[in-house]
Backbone of each chain as ProteinMPNN parsed JSONL, in Angstrom:
{"seq_chain_A": "MSGKVGIVIVSHSPDVAKGAADMVRQMVGNDVPLGFCGGNPDGGLGTSVEKILAAIDQAWSEAGVAILVDLGGAETNSEMAIEMLPDERQGKVVICNAPVVEGAVMAATESWGGSSLAEVKKTAEELSPQ", "coords_chain_A": {"N_chain_A": [[39.652, 14.939, 17.768], [42.651, 14.829, 16.101], [45.676, 13.55, 16.986], [48.104, 13.821, 15.899], [50.758, 15.229, 14.143], [50.513, 18.104, 11.97], [51.024, 18.429, 8.536], [51.751, 21.075, 6.172], [52.032, 21.846, 2.656], [53.491, 24.33, 0.55], [53.527, 25.705, -2.368], [55.323, 27.641, -5.161], [53.343, 26.698, -7.29], [50.027, 25.772, -7.512], [49.722, 23.177, -9.029], [51.946, 21.903, -8.281], [51.698, 21.85, -5.413], [49.321, 20.547, -5.063], [49.896, 17.896, -6.548], [52.197, 17.022, -4.677], [50.681, 16.917, -2.537], [48.776, 14.826, -2.96], [50.802, 12.6, -3.507], [51.753, 12.52, -1.161], [49.001, 11.7, 0.327], [48.639, 9.265, -1.398], [50.744, 7.627, -0.277], [51.145, 7.803, 2.564], [48.18, 7.901, 3.33], [45.137, 8.887, 4.887], [45.46, 9.289, 7.384], [46.702, 11.596, 8.308], [47.145, 15.041, 9.353], [46.15, 17.157, 6.55], [47.582, 19.867, 4.634], [47.077, 22.34, 1.751], [48.605, 24.581, -0.762], [49.274, 26.718, -3.33], [50.324, 29.36, -5.48], [49.373, 32.534, -6.713], [47.211, 35.531, -5.519], [46.226, 36.038, -7.984], [46.047, 33.896, -9.395], [48.409, 33.142, -10.75], [52.006, 32.326, -10.525], [52.904, 31.872, -7.527], [53.116, 32.778, -3.942], [50.66, 33.235, -1.368], [50.098, 34.904, 1.371], [47.633, 34.486, 2.899], [46.504, 32.216, 1.728], [48.196, 30.625, 2.756], [48.089, 30.84, 5.596], [45.285, 29.413, 5.405], [45.651, 27.099, 4.896], [47.15, 26.211, 6.778], [45.559, 26.41, 8.9], [43.58, 24.451, 7.858], [45.109, 22.198, 8.075], [45.401, 21.802, 10.931], [46.59, 20.703, 14.176], [46.587, 20.165, 17.416], [48.798, 18.942, 17.863], [50.92, 20.521, 16.328], [52.269, 21.967, 13.721], [53.986, 21.259, 10.685], [55.535, 22.775, 7.992], [56.292, 22.66, 4.642], [58.131, 24.301, 2.595], [58.983, 25.505, -1.169], [60.723, 27.676, -2.712], [62.215, 30.617, -2.059], [60.033, 32.796, -1.666], [57.96, 31.686, -0.78], [58.902, 30.395, 1.598], [59.302, 33.343, 3.213], [56.725, 34.166, 2.72], [55.561, 31.907, 4.139], [56.6, 32.622, 6.672], [55.684, 35.134, 7.25], [52.929, 34.414, 7.577], [53.105, 32.827, 9.723], [53.798, 34.461, 11.873], [51.493, 35.86, 11.944], [49.463, 34.405, 13.199], [47.23, 32.94, 15.895], [48.654, 34.041, 19.297], [48.74, 31.429, 20.582], [48.984, 29.402, 18.828], [51.233, 29.971, 17.75], [53.894, 28.768, 18.593], [53.71, 26.352, 17.754], [53.982, 25.897, 15.376], [56.07, 25.002, 12.665], [58.653, 25.582, 9.692], [60.174, 23.554, 7.513], [63.333, 22.515, 6.827], [63.562, 21.31, 4.055], [63.361, 19.615, 0.874], [60.154, 19.822, -1.081], [58.773, 18.215, -1.775], [59.799, 15.149, -1.137], [60.08, 15.791, 1.239], [57.511, 16.457, 2.263], [56.497, 13.662, 2.115], [58.248, 12.361, 3.527], [58.176, 13.423, 5.843], [55.276, 13.02, 6.621], [55.179, 10.466, 7.145], [56.458, 10.43, 9.279], [54.914, 11.504, 11.156], [53.056, 10.414, 10.962], [53.235, 8.257, 12.849], [53.144, 8.969, 15.101], [54.754, 10.885, 16.462], [56.417, 13.742, 17.591], [56.321, 17.507, 16.939], [59.1, 18.469, 16.932], [60.537, 15.884, 16.191], [59.391, 15.354, 13.715], [60.008, 17.629, 11.648], [62.678, 16.951, 12.206], [62.99, 14.538, 10.757], [62.113, 15.343, 8.331], [64.28, 16.936, 7.731], [66.383, 15.513, 7.615], [66.677, 14.953, 4.904], [67.916, 16.582, 3.725], [70.595, 18.215, 1.573], [73.553, 16.805, 1.939]], "CA_chain_A": [[40.575, 15.766, 17.522], [44.111, 14.277, 15.683], [46.946, 13.865, 17.82], [49.229, 13.84, 14.469], [51.392, 16.622, 13.98], [49.701, 18.353, 10.504], [51.606, 18.68, 7.214], [51.33, 22.162, 4.96], [52.751, 21.844, 1.392], [53.167, 25.621, 0.131], [54.779, 26.118, -3.287], [54.702, 28.802, -6.033], [52.519, 26.207, -7.962], [48.927, 25.22, -7.183], [49.749, 21.771, -9.659], [53.078, 21.198, -7.847], [51.369, 21.574, -4.089], [48.385, 19.464, -5.133], [50.684, 16.577, -6.655], [53.141, 16.674, -3.379], [49.74, 16.541, -1.563], [48.425, 13.817, -3.819], [51.597, 11.245, -2.871], [51.187, 12.081, 0.913], [47.813, 10.742, 0.433], [48.216, 7.892, -1.585], [51.89, 6.816, 0.025], [50.89, 7.641, 3.653], [47.225, 7.768, 3.931], [44.66, 10.349, 5.337], [44.981, 9.72, 8.621], [47.883, 12.519, 8.839], [45.925, 16.172, 8.599], [46.9, 18.047, 5.446], [46.823, 21.261, 4.03], [48.324, 22.378, 1.091], [48.262, 25.998, -1.033], [50.007, 27.353, -4.381], [49.782, 30.199, -6.847], [49.192, 33.785, -5.843], [45.497, 35.274, -5.905], [45.324, 36.307, -9.384], [46.073, 32.563, -10.374], [49.441, 32.837, -11.482], [52.843, 31.384, -9.734], [53.512, 32.461, -6.525], [52.45, 32.309, -2.789], [50.392, 34.201, -0.688], [50.026, 34.784, 3.383], [46.019, 34.195, 3.262], [46.085, 30.963, 1.363], [49.109, 29.718, 3.926], [46.976, 31.068, 6.49], [44.046, 28.771, 5.384], [46.249, 25.677, 4.694], [47.686, 26.059, 8.271], [44.103, 25.926, 9.249], [43.595, 22.88, 7.117], [45.817, 20.782, 8.567], [45.657, 22.223, 12.165], [46.644, 19.869, 15.19], [47.345, 20.19, 18.439], [50.284, 18.278, 17.917], [51.509, 21.34, 15.659], [51.933, 21.746, 12.061], [55.545, 21.074, 9.724], [55.419, 23.329, 6.362], [57.188, 22.501, 3.849], [58.36, 25.393, 1.403], [59.823, 24.954, -2.399], [61.597, 28.478, -2.868], [62.099, 32.138, -1.733], [58.698, 33.94, -1.406], [57.204, 30.297, -0.082], [59.313, 30.628, 2.537], [59.29, 34.172, 3.768], [55.518, 34.305, 3.126], [55.126, 31.08, 5.478], [57.131, 32.974, 7.982], [54.786, 36.182, 7.923], [51.74, 33.551, 7.885], [53.088, 31.869, 11.53], [53.793, 35.582, 12.801], [49.853, 36.295, 12.002], [48.704, 33.222, 13.964], [47.133, 33.605, 17.516], [49.745, 33.369, 20.323], [48.23, 30.246, 21.2], [49.231, 28.785, 17.881], [52.618, 30.099, 17.029], [54.904, 28.323, 18.76], [53.767, 24.963, 17.653], [54.097, 25.682, 13.924], [57.566, 25.246, 12.056], [59.118, 25.303, 8.58], [61.336, 22.109, 7.456], [64.588, 23.214, 5.566], [63.851, 20.075, 3.378], [62.48, 19.62, -0.495], [59.106, 19.82, -0.775], [58.159, 16.697, -2.256], [60.282, 14.421, -0.508], [60.144, 16.187, 2.933], [56.203, 15.978, 2.974], [56.121, 12.316, 2.491], [59.037, 11.87, 4.936], [57.128, 14.361, 7.555], [54.236, 12.929, 7.182], [55.368, 9.459, 7.596], [56.907, 10.281, 10.847], [53.717, 12.117, 11.949], [51.671, 9.342, 11.344], [53.588, 7.166, 13.936], [52.568, 9.56, 16.443], [56.283, 11.318, 16.896], [56.839, 14.507, 17.807], [56.742, 18.414, 15.924], [60.193, 18.307, 16.409], [60.727, 14.705, 15.404], [58.992, 15.18, 12.519], [60.702, 18.106, 11.718], [64.407, 16.382, 12.133], [62.828, 13.507, 9.547], [61.992, 15.924, 6.97], [65.648, 17.716, 7.519], [67.449, 14.471, 7.35], [66.99, 14.608, 3.571], [68.517, 17.703, 2.896], [72.101, 17.811, 1.032], [74.866, 16.676, 3.07]], "C_chain_A": [[41.823, 14.923, 17.127], [44.793, 14.426, 16.559], [48.521, 13.745, 17.052], [49.933, 15.307, 14.33], [50.794, 16.806, 12.239], [50.934, 18.424, 9.577], [50.978, 19.93, 6.003], [52.578, 21.854, 4.131], [52.469, 23.487, 0.931], [54.611, 25.445, -1.367], [54.401, 26.894, -4.82], [53.306, 28.209, -6.964], [51.451, 25.265, -7.174], [49.14, 23.704, -7.811], [50.899, 20.955, -8.71], [52.27, 20.521, -6.45], [50.698, 20.644, -4.391], [49.092, 18.27, -5.284], [51.286, 16.097, -5.79], [52.187, 16.002, -2.249], [49.159, 14.858, -1.867], [49.396, 12.619, -3.212], [51.597, 11.452, -1.619], [50.174, 11.355, 0.799], [47.782, 9.458, 0.205], [49.445, 6.915, -0.77], [51.235, 6.71, 1.853], [49.458, 7.238, 4.353], [46.35, 9.161, 4.303], [44.655, 10.165, 6.684], [46.07, 11.413, 9.445], [46.97, 13.664, 8.453], [47.084, 16.829, 7.941], [46.586, 19.143, 4.585], [48.003, 21.644, 2.738], [47.887, 23.826, 0.054], [49.701, 26.045, -2.156], [49.638, 28.083, -5.437], [49.715, 31.362, -5.616], [47.729, 33.912, -6.045], [45.0, 35.455, -6.751], [45.596, 34.643, -10.523], [47.176, 32.361, -11.075], [50.797, 32.13, -10.456], [53.168, 32.31, -8.694], [53.011, 32.535, -5.194], [51.823, 33.644, -2.062], [49.985, 33.455, 0.738], [48.693, 34.303, 3.67], [46.002, 32.653, 3.062], [46.884, 29.984, 2.031], [48.122, 29.43, 5.017], [45.712, 29.682, 6.655], [44.253, 27.35, 5.275], [46.586, 25.564, 6.075], [46.73, 25.737, 9.176], [43.594, 24.603, 9.149], [43.979, 22.08, 7.979], [46.251, 21.054, 10.106], [45.74, 20.887, 12.879], [47.03, 20.223, 16.305], [48.625, 19.822, 18.722], [51.546, 19.091, 17.308], [51.298, 20.636, 14.19], [53.538, 21.936, 11.58], [54.82, 21.68, 8.678], [56.518, 23.056, 5.716], [57.186, 23.298, 2.508], [58.908, 24.878, -0.028], [61.1, 26.188, -2.244], [61.234, 29.965, -2.104], [61.146, 32.455, -0.952], [57.732, 32.529, -0.81], [57.661, 30.342, 1.421], [59.043, 31.952, 3.62], [57.452, 34.69, 3.621], [54.845, 33.169, 4.335], [55.338, 31.84, 6.744], [55.915, 34.103, 8.401], [53.306, 35.133, 8.148], [51.934, 33.195, 9.822], [52.919, 33.191, 12.145], [52.276, 35.808, 13.118], [49.089, 35.336, 12.749], [48.244, 33.706, 15.184], [48.071, 33.066, 18.256], [49.581, 31.858, 20.536], [48.958, 29.082, 20.13], [50.738, 28.843, 17.554], [53.433, 29.709, 17.643], [54.862, 26.927, 18.758], [53.439, 24.655, 16.1], [55.636, 26.14, 13.244], [58.007, 25.041, 10.292], [60.297, 24.216, 8.121], [62.157, 23.085, 6.367], [64.664, 21.694, 4.908], [63.074, 20.362, 1.878], [61.306, 19.61, -0.556], [58.066, 18.644, -0.732], [58.194, 15.57, -1.398], [59.75, 14.47, 1.006], [58.846, 16.187, 3.194], [55.969, 14.705, 2.88], [56.926, 11.954, 3.542], [58.42, 12.496, 6.262], [55.795, 13.479, 7.726], [54.28, 11.291, 7.328], [55.419, 9.163, 9.245], [55.993, 10.656, 11.339], [52.803, 11.066, 12.267], [51.941, 8.1, 12.071], [53.495, 7.892, 15.57], [53.538, 10.49, 16.973], [55.896, 13.081, 16.87], [56.485, 16.026, 16.506], [57.769, 17.872, 15.685], [60.935, 17.241, 15.812], [60.174, 14.774, 13.835], [59.626, 16.17, 11.118], [62.576, 17.709, 11.136], [64.147, 15.359, 10.824], [62.942, 14.228, 8.528], [63.675, 16.352, 6.377], [66.324, 16.91, 7.342], [67.974, 14.29, 5.885], [67.669, 15.726, 3.112], [70.06, 17.457, 2.467], [72.75, 17.768, 2.015], [75.828, 17.326, 2.892]], "O_chain_A": [[42.09, 14.137, 18.036], [44.688, 15.5, 17.15], [49.65, 13.626, 17.528], [49.329, 16.368, 14.48], [50.675, 15.865, 11.454], [51.991, 18.486, 10.205], [50.052, 19.759, 5.209], [53.723, 21.662, 4.541], [51.307, 23.893, 0.953], [55.822, 25.224, -1.394], [53.358, 26.702, -5.445], [52.395, 28.962, -7.31], [51.748, 24.32, -6.443], [48.694, 22.847, -7.049], [50.845, 19.757, -8.435], [52.133, 19.316, -6.239], [51.227, 19.571, -4.1], [49.056, 17.484, -4.337], [51.252, 14.87, -5.689], [52.45, 15.116, -1.436], [49.175, 13.937, -1.051], [48.884, 11.75, -2.506], [51.425, 10.481, -0.881], [50.323, 10.194, 1.179], [47.281, 8.591, 0.921], [49.257, 5.71, -0.608], [50.916, 5.613, 2.313], [49.327, 6.594, 5.394], [46.774, 10.292, 4.067], [43.85, 10.852, 7.312], [46.076, 11.965, 10.545], [46.164, 13.554, 7.529], [48.248, 17.043, 8.283], [45.547, 19.307, 3.946], [49.209, 21.404, 2.684], [46.698, 24.131, 0.153], [50.815, 25.577, -1.919], [48.81, 27.696, -6.262], [49.866, 31.322, -4.394], [47.008, 33.025, -6.505], [43.789, 35.306, -6.912], [45.43, 34.399, -11.718], [47.163, 31.53, -11.983], [50.408, 31.353, -9.584], [53.654, 33.417, -8.929], [51.854, 32.156, -5.376], [52.296, 34.779, -2.124], [49.723, 32.311, 1.109], [48.561, 33.676, 4.721], [45.606, 31.885, 3.939], [46.592, 28.788, 2.043], [47.542, 28.389, 5.326], [45.362, 29.143, 7.705], [43.383, 26.501, 5.473], [46.149, 24.523, 6.564], [46.907, 24.951, 10.107], [43.265, 23.832, 10.05], [43.254, 21.307, 8.605], [47.317, 20.6, 10.519], [45.112, 19.94, 12.404], [48.135, 20.761, 16.231], [49.382, 20.254, 19.591], [52.724, 18.784, 17.484], [50.731, 19.658, 13.701], [54.234, 22.772, 12.157], [53.686, 21.308, 8.379], [57.64, 23.205, 6.2], [56.456, 23.054, 1.547], [59.311, 23.715, -0.01], [62.208, 25.889, -1.798], [60.122, 30.28, -1.678], [61.239, 32.449, 0.276], [56.61, 32.824, -0.399], [56.842, 30.326, 2.34], [58.625, 31.697, 4.75], [57.003, 35.527, 4.405], [53.962, 33.421, 5.154], [54.562, 31.809, 7.699], [55.316, 34.085, 9.476], [52.694, 35.38, 9.187], [51.153, 33.308, 10.767], [51.99, 33.286, 12.947], [51.842, 35.923, 14.265], [47.897, 35.608, 12.886], [48.699, 34.759, 15.63], [48.432, 31.898, 18.114], [50.611, 31.194, 20.648], [49.418, 28.028, 20.57], [51.363, 27.864, 17.146], [54.371, 30.45, 17.354], [55.616, 26.234, 19.442], [52.886, 23.659, 15.634], [56.177, 27.244, 13.292], [57.425, 24.098, 9.756], [61.397, 24.341, 8.659], [61.836, 23.932, 5.532], [65.616, 20.952, 5.148], [62.256, 21.277, 1.79], [61.074, 19.083, 0.532], [57.091, 18.306, -0.062], [57.2, 15.011, -0.934], [59.224, 13.605, 1.706], [58.618, 15.932, 4.377], [55.071, 14.366, 3.651], [56.46, 11.282, 4.462], [58.285, 12.027, 7.392], [55.315, 13.264, 8.839], [53.199, 10.825, 7.69], [54.911, 8.367, 10.035], [55.938, 10.109, 12.441], [52.095, 10.821, 13.244], [51.219, 7.103, 12.04], [53.704, 7.461, 16.704], [53.201, 10.992, 18.045], [55.071, 13.512, 16.064], [56.4, 15.729, 15.315], [57.931, 17.058, 14.776], [61.852, 17.476, 15.025], [60.714, 14.145, 12.925], [59.733, 15.757, 9.963], [63.295, 18.039, 10.193], [64.987, 15.34, 9.924], [63.804, 13.931, 7.701], [64.169, 16.218, 5.257], [67.312, 17.327, 6.738], [69.045, 13.798, 5.53], [68.001, 15.719, 1.927], [70.693, 16.548, 3.005], [72.64, 18.555, 2.955], [76.774, 17.256, 3.677]]}, "seq_chain_B": "MSEAQYRVLITHDVGLHARPSVKLTKLAKGFHSRIEIAGSEAGPWIDAKSIVKVMAMKAKQNTELHVRASGDDAEAAVDAIVDLVKRDFDEAGDHGAA", "coords_chain_B": {"N_chain_B": [[61.19, -9.571, 27.292], [62.482, -10.137, 24.221], [64.307, -11.822, 21.285], [64.369, -11.681, 17.939], [64.747, -13.024, 14.361], [65.214, -12.926, 10.907], [65.375, -13.909, 7.671], [64.548, -12.727, 4.064], [63.199, -12.899, 1.071], [63.651, -10.256, -1.312], [60.96, -9.781, -3.424], [59.373, -8.087, -4.956], [58.924, -6.25, -7.736], [60.251, -3.722, -7.694], [61.878, -3.633, -5.717], [62.722, -2.264, -2.43], [61.107, 0.535, -2.672], [59.94, 3.906, -2.787], [56.891, 3.552, -2.412], [56.916, 0.788, -1.107], [58.877, 1.328, 1.035], [57.427, 3.194, 2.694], [55.71, 1.811, 3.476], [56.714, -0.463, 4.734], [57.976, 1.165, 7.027], [55.683, 1.967, 8.005], [54.258, 0.001, 9.501], [56.316, -0.881, 10.613], [56.803, 0.95, 12.781], [54.298, 0.626, 14.415], [55.035, -1.074, 16.424], [56.386, -2.001, 19.438], [58.864, -3.128, 19.772], [62.388, -2.701, 19.443], [63.264, -2.544, 15.641], [65.252, -3.8, 13.614], [67.147, -3.419, 9.9], [68.863, -4.78, 7.407], [71.13, -5.23, 4.433], [72.398, -7.493, 4.611], [73.999, -10.001, 6.476], [75.479, -8.599, 8.124], [75.332, -6.544, 8.317], [75.67, -2.823, 7.442], [73.009, -2.352, 10.138], [70.113, -0.623, 10.033], [67.429, 1.393, 11.587], [64.278, 0.313, 11.16], [62.178, 2.109, 11.444], [62.555, 4.696, 11.201], [62.138, 6.398, 8.333], [63.242, 7.824, 6.46], [65.98, 6.6, 6.604], [65.315, 3.83, 5.774], [64.45, 4.164, 3.06], [66.787, 5.229, 1.997], [68.351, 3.06, 1.981], [67.734, 1.261, -0.382], [67.253, -1.18, -1.314], [67.289, -3.729, -3.46], [65.188, -5.764, -5.813], [65.276, -9.599, -5.595], [67.209, -9.125, -3.848], [68.43, -10.147, -0.571], [66.359, -9.387, 2.291], [67.497, -8.667, 5.423], [65.999, -9.029, 9.079], [65.489, -7.762, 11.859], [64.72, -7.885, 15.744], [64.206, -6.457, 18.937], [62.479, -6.884, 21.92], [59.341, -6.663, 23.6], [57.62, -7.519, 21.723], [58.889, -8.649, 19.549], [58.714, -11.233, 18.264], [56.422, -11.164, 17.05], [56.876, -8.68, 15.418], [59.064, -8.867, 13.41], [57.792, -11.134, 12.001], [55.641, -9.682, 11.002], [56.598, -7.997, 9.49], [58.439, -9.53, 7.595], [56.165, -10.618, 6.263], [55.14, -8.882, 5.245], [57.03, -8.16, 3.055], [56.767, -10.438, 1.99], [54.372, -10.514, 0.679], [54.867, -8.865, -1.19], [54.424, -6.278, -0.654], [52.014, -5.985, -0.648], [51.799, -4.947, -3.215], [51.054, -6.477, -5.486], [49.227, -6.357, -7.621], [50.355, -4.353, -9.257], [52.299, -5.519, -10.574], [54.148, -5.504, -13.357], [52.804, -3.542, -14.268], [51.56, -0.538, -16.671]], "CA_chain_B": [[62.561, -9.083, 26.428], [62.932, -11.289, 23.351], [64.601, -10.968, 20.254], [64.2, -12.536, 16.891], [65.751, -12.536, 13.363], [64.852, -14.222, 10.017], [65.796, -13.287, 6.547], [63.505, -12.556, 3.62], [64.077, -12.613, -0.47], [62.491, -9.163, -1.519], [60.61, -10.284, -4.795], [58.624, -7.122, -5.278], [59.682, -5.345, -8.66], [61.153, -2.23, -7.966], [62.346, -3.206, -4.693], [62.32, -1.33, -1.361], [61.405, 2.407, -3.306], [59.248, 4.598, -1.755], [55.986, 3.392, -1.639], [57.047, -0.353, 0.016], [59.573, 1.629, 2.198], [56.819, 3.992, 3.449], [54.658, 0.714, 4.258], [57.377, -1.047, 5.944], [58.214, 1.967, 8.185], [54.803, 2.499, 8.93], [54.449, -1.108, 9.543], [57.349, -1.161, 11.875], [55.985, 1.73, 14.07], [53.431, -0.133, 15.106], [55.79, -2.374, 17.35], [57.471, -1.809, 20.731], [60.302, -3.634, 19.897], [63.344, -1.643, 18.378], [63.523, -3.537, 14.695], [66.532, -3.282, 12.301], [66.7, -4.107, 8.744], [69.832, -5.151, 6.985], [71.237, -6.275, 2.944], [73.168, -8.612, 4.724], [73.926, -10.135, 8.236], [76.927, -8.481, 8.838], [75.245, -4.746, 8.64], [74.967, -2.045, 8.536], [71.409, -2.763, 10.277], [69.375, 0.414, 9.826], [66.552, 1.402, 12.017], [63.358, 0.167, 10.058], [61.182, 3.375, 11.842], [63.302, 5.53, 10.033], [61.601, 6.452, 6.686], [64.652, 8.156, 5.565], [67.256, 5.1, 6.22], [64.958, 2.8, 5.073], [64.122, 4.766, 1.628], [68.059, 5.441, 1.39], [68.706, 1.569, 1.619], [67.349, 1.447, -1.728], [66.973, -2.577, -1.277], [66.803, -4.174, -4.658], [64.412, -7.17, -6.062], [66.375, -10.561, -5.421], [68.107, -9.331, -2.971], [67.725, -10.499, 0.942], [66.177, -8.435, 3.294], [67.356, -9.447, 6.631], [65.35, -8.597, 9.736], [65.916, -8.4, 13.35], [63.919, -6.691, 16.704], [64.21, -7.337, 20.072], [61.442, -6.389, 22.552], [58.357, -7.676, 23.703], [56.82, -7.913, 20.735], [59.86, -8.798, 18.616], [58.521, -12.105, 17.018], [55.71, -10.277, 16.072], [57.087, -7.323, 14.485], [59.784, -9.636, 12.638], [56.831, -11.995, 11.134], [54.438, -8.706, 10.17], [57.083, -7.374, 8.342], [58.774, -10.622, 6.647], [55.165, -11.207, 5.873], [54.937, -7.501, 3.97], [57.763, -8.47, 2.273], [56.195, -11.546, 0.768], [53.231, -10.392, -0.086], [55.224, -7.592, -2.518], [54.173, -5.095, 0.05], [50.396, -5.652, -1.119], [51.444, -4.12, -4.549], [51.23, -7.553, -6.497], [48.661, -6.414, -8.801], [50.913, -3.47, -9.679], [53.283, -5.938, -11.414], [54.056, -5.289, -14.813], [51.668, -2.525, -14.926], [52.161, 0.42, -16.931]], "C_chain_B": [[62.63, -10.58, 25.733], [63.465, -10.575, 22.026], [64.373, -12.148, 19.4], [64.887, -11.917, 15.637], [65.282, -13.476, 12.27], [65.172, -13.175, 8.803], [64.332, -13.581, 5.022], [63.916, -12.111, 2.14], [63.087, -11.328, -0.837], [62.209, -9.493, -3.209], [59.968, -9.041, -5.323], [59.657, -6.33, -6.728], [60.594, -4.616, -8.56], [62.134, -2.333, -6.331], [61.742, -2.867, -3.104], [62.225, 0.199, -1.693], [60.501, 2.946, -2.235], [58.036, 4.546, -1.291], [56.048, 2.208, -0.639], [58.024, 0.533, 1.358], [58.462, 2.197, 3.228], [55.734, 2.869, 4.321], [55.448, 0.166, 5.347], [57.728, 0.019, 7.492], [56.865, 1.96, 8.845], [54.166, 1.226, 10.177], [55.245, -1.053, 11.088], [57.152, -0.016, 13.418], [55.1, 1.842, 14.723], [53.85, -1.15, 16.329], [56.719, -1.492, 18.436], [58.658, -1.66, 20.365], [61.354, -2.514, 18.944], [63.567, -2.906, 17.207], [64.232, -2.785, 13.579], [66.235, -4.132, 11.264], [68.471, -3.979, 7.824], [69.943, -5.567, 5.506], [72.001, -7.53, 3.351], [73.643, -8.732, 6.07], [75.021, -9.358, 8.585], [76.752, -6.812, 8.796], [75.554, -4.425, 7.172], [73.28, -2.31, 8.865], [71.112, -1.365, 10.645], [68.048, 0.419, 10.655], [65.27, 1.285, 11.044], [61.998, 1.221, 10.848], [61.596, 4.267, 11.31], [63.036, 5.492, 8.581], [63.056, 6.853, 6.081], [65.784, 7.154, 5.319], [66.265, 4.197, 5.379], [64.604, 3.31, 3.6], [65.873, 4.533, 1.103], [68.63, 4.092, 0.909], [68.559, 1.205, 0.425], [67.762, -0.377, -1.963], [66.352, -2.669, -2.627], [65.766, -5.31, -4.956], [65.651, -7.837, -6.108], [67.248, -10.224, -4.587], [67.606, -9.367, -1.391], [67.474, -9.785, 1.534], [66.408, -9.373, 4.796], [66.661, -8.555, 8.219], [65.264, -8.845, 11.224], [65.117, -7.335, 14.261], [64.383, -7.256, 17.817], [63.549, -6.013, 21.186], [60.266, -7.12, 22.915], [57.662, -8.037, 23.138], [57.597, -8.632, 19.684], [59.251, -9.866, 17.597], [57.552, -11.654, 16.271], [55.904, -9.661, 15.223], [57.958, -8.049, 13.528], [58.704, -10.373, 11.446], [56.115, -10.714, 10.694], [55.388, -8.383, 9.584], [58.062, -8.531, 6.973], [57.336, -10.755, 5.99], [54.78, -10.023, 4.367], [55.772, -8.056, 2.982], [57.442, -9.387, 1.244], [55.515, -11.305, 0.365], [53.318, -8.855, -0.959], [55.042, -6.599, -1.841], [52.786, -4.335, -0.388], [50.56, -4.845, -2.282], [51.82, -5.227, -5.923], [50.574, -7.111, -7.548], [49.482, -4.88, -9.72], [52.036, -3.992, -10.915], [53.334, -5.719, -12.788], [53.047, -4.463, -15.338], [52.209, -1.444, -15.686], [53.654, 0.864, -16.797]], "O_chain_B": [[62.759, -11.688, 26.253], [63.292, -9.411, 21.664], [64.217, -13.298, 19.811], [65.43, -10.813, 15.602], [64.978, -14.639, 12.536], [65.216, -11.949, 8.914], [63.438, -14.426, 5.064], [64.734, -11.218, 1.922], [61.872, -11.413, -0.656], [63.092, -9.451, -4.066], [60.126, -9.034, -6.544], [60.833, -5.977, -6.641], [61.659, -4.706, -9.171], [62.856, -1.439, -5.889], [60.613, -3.142, -2.696], [62.989, 1.027, -1.198], [60.366, 2.521, -1.087], [57.698, 5.091, -0.24], [55.487, 2.301, 0.453], [57.78, 0.291, 2.54], [58.469, 1.825, 4.401], [55.17, 3.036, 5.403], [55.14, 0.209, 6.538], [57.711, -0.35, 8.666], [56.791, 1.949, 10.073], [53.765, 1.447, 11.32], [54.828, -1.156, 12.242], [57.327, -0.219, 14.619], [54.859, 2.76, 15.508], [53.078, -1.838, 16.997], [57.515, -0.578, 18.219], [59.406, -0.686, 20.446], [61.039, -1.764, 18.02], [63.94, -4.022, 17.567], [64.012, -1.757, 12.939], [65.516, -5.131, 11.29], [69.049, -2.892, 7.792], [68.998, -6.244, 5.103], [72.213, -8.461, 2.574], [73.72, -7.745, 6.801], [75.498, -9.686, 9.671], [77.615, -5.987, 9.098], [75.669, -5.135, 6.173], [72.446, -2.441, 7.969], [71.794, -0.86, 11.536], [67.401, -0.614, 10.478], [65.186, 2.124, 10.147], [60.84, 0.852, 10.656], [60.702, 4.873, 10.718], [63.577, 4.734, 7.775], [63.765, 6.164, 5.347], [66.362, 6.909, 4.26], [66.603, 3.91, 4.23], [64.48, 2.309, 2.894], [66.202, 3.87, 0.12], [69.208, 3.911, -0.163], [69.582, 0.642, 0.037], [68.586, -0.686, -2.824], [65.35, -2.069, -3.014], [65.519, -5.876, -3.891], [66.735, -7.347, -6.421], [68.204, -10.99, -4.464], [66.607, -8.762, -1.002], [68.424, -9.009, 1.644], [65.785, -10.364, 5.176], [66.958, -7.365, 8.314], [65.013, -9.941, 11.725], [64.841, -6.208, 13.848], [64.908, -8.37, 17.825], [63.867, -4.829, 21.296], [60.194, -8.279, 22.506], [56.869, -8.872, 23.571], [56.921, -9.266, 18.874], [59.205, -9.639, 16.388], [57.609, -11.652, 15.041], [55.303, -9.825, 14.162], [57.489, -7.814, 12.415], [58.816, -10.177, 10.235], [55.997, -10.853, 9.476], [54.966, -8.471, 8.431], [58.229, -8.267, 5.782], [57.491, -11.115, 4.823], [54.405, -10.176, 3.204], [55.205, -8.467, 1.97], [57.68, -9.297, 0.04], [55.514, -11.752, -0.782], [52.436, -8.055, -1.272], [55.565, -5.629, -2.391], [52.434, -3.16, -0.491], [49.666, -4.038, -2.536], [52.504, -5.015, -6.923], [51.137, -7.345, -8.617], [49.019, -4.519, -10.802], [52.502, -3.312, -11.83], [52.247, -5.802, -13.359], [52.517, -4.533, -16.447], [53.406, -1.253, -15.474], [54.002, 1.982, -17.175]]}, "name": "protein", "num_of_chains": 2, "seq": "MSGKVGIVIVSHSPDVAKGAADMVRQMVGNDVPLGFCGGNPDGGLGTSVEKILAAIDQAWSEAGVAILVDLGGAETNSEMAIEMLPDERQGKVVICNAPVVEGAVMAATESWGGSSLAEVKKTAEELSPQMSEAQYRVLITHDVGLHARPSVKLTKLAKGFHSRIEIAGSEAGPWIDAKSIVKVMAMKAKQNTELHVRASGDDAEAAVDAIVDLVKRDFDEAGDHGAA"}
C-alpha cells in the first residue's frame, strides 16, 4: 500500500486528462498513485461521475486523494462523486482550486515527498492567480 | 547540526525549468536538513523543497545557483544538489534535441 497521496485529474477532454497524467508520470515518476478521466459516457467532451469514481478508485491511497479539475462540470461532478464515496473515504478526498495541468504536477511532486493531503492541496493551490 | 553552502553555475540549456525543478525538489525532499537556494548570495533564499517556489525562481542558463543547508545532513544535501546541477539535471542527452 502506498502511503503517498493519490492524484486524480478530471478534464472535459480525455486527451487533456491523459496528457496531464503523462506529464505527471514523466516529470514525477510512477511512485505517486494516479488516476485520470475525461469525456462523457458517449465519448464527447464532458465529465461523468462514474468515471470520476473509477479514477478515485484507481488513485486510492489511505493518505487521501487530491483531485484536480478543469471547468464547471468537472468540479460539480467531482463533488458529487465524493458524496457517493463510502463514509470511510469521504473525508480523505479533496478538490484543489488550481490549474489542472500545473496543479497536477505540483501536487504530485509534493505527494512524492510524503506530504499530507492538506499539504498537497496547499501546494497545488499556491499556483492559483494571485 | 551543521551548515553548508556552495554555488554552482547552471549549464543546462533551459535553466531551472519544469523538469529540472521537479528533480531538484524531489532530491531536496530526501534530506532532513533545511535546504535553500538563491540566485545571489544576498537572496532571496527560497525553500528548495517547495516545488512552486523553485519553479517560480526561473533560474536561467549561465546564472549561478547558490545552495545552502542546515541540519544533520547539510553537507550531503548541498553536495547532492550541486552535483545534480552539474550533471545538467541528467538531461544532457536532451541538449540541442528537437
